C-alpha positions in Angstrom: -0.2 -0.1 -0.2 2.8 2.3 0.7 4.4 2.0 -2.4 1.5 2.5 -4.2 0.9 5.7 -2.4 4.5 6.8 -2.9 3.7 6.0 -6.7 0.5 7.7 -6.7 2.1 11.0 -5.0 5.0 11.1 -7.0 2.8 11.0 -10.3 0.5 13.7 -9.0 3.5 15.9 -8.2 4.9 15.4 -11.5 1.7 16.2 -13.3 1.4 19.4 -11.1 4.7 20.5 -12.1 4.3 19.8 -15.9 0.8 21.7 -15.9 2.9 24.7 -14.2 5.1 25.1 -16.7 2.8 24.4 -19.8 0.6 27.3 -18.0 3.6 29.6 -17.3 2.8 29.3 -13.5 5.7 29.7 -11.2 7.2 26.4 -10.3 8.0 25.8 -6.6 11.6 25.6 -5.6 13.0 21.9 -5.2 13.5 22.4 -1.5 9.5 23.6 -1.2 8.9 20.2 -3.1 11.0 18.2 -0.9 9.5 19.6 2.1 5.9 18.6 1.0 7.2 15.4 -0.3 8.4 14.8 3.4 5.1 15.6 4.9 3.1 13.7 2.8 5.7 10.9 3.6 5.1 11.2 7.5 1.5 11.2 6.8 1.6 8.2 4.8 3.8 6.4 7.1 1.1 7.1 10.2 -1.9 6.1 8.2 0.1 2.4 7.4 1.1 2.4 11.2 -2.4 2.6 12.3 -3.5 0.1 9.7 -1.2 -2.7 11.2 -2.5 -1.9 15.1 -4.9 -4.4 16.4 -8.4 -3.2 16.6 -9.5 -1.9 19.4 -11.6 -3.3 21.7 -15.0 -2.1 22.7 -16.0 -1.5 26.4 -18.2 -4.5 26.4 -15.0 -6.6 25.2 -13.2 -5.0 28.1 -15.5 -5.5 30.7 -16.4 -9.0 29.7 -13.0 -10.3 28.4 -14.2 -11.2 25.0 
């Protein structure tokens, strides 16, 4: 799943850059892009970590031990 999201984010970023260049809009600096990619990577890693957590038990499961 992480690899799919990485590929998807990379494709989106490349599409945005191509579109900005085609329309003459200012393109973000490489440092700005790097910061954004790092932030997205942290978000994806956080989501992936939560997916691997065991399901939380309900109050009834905790009370009755099931």
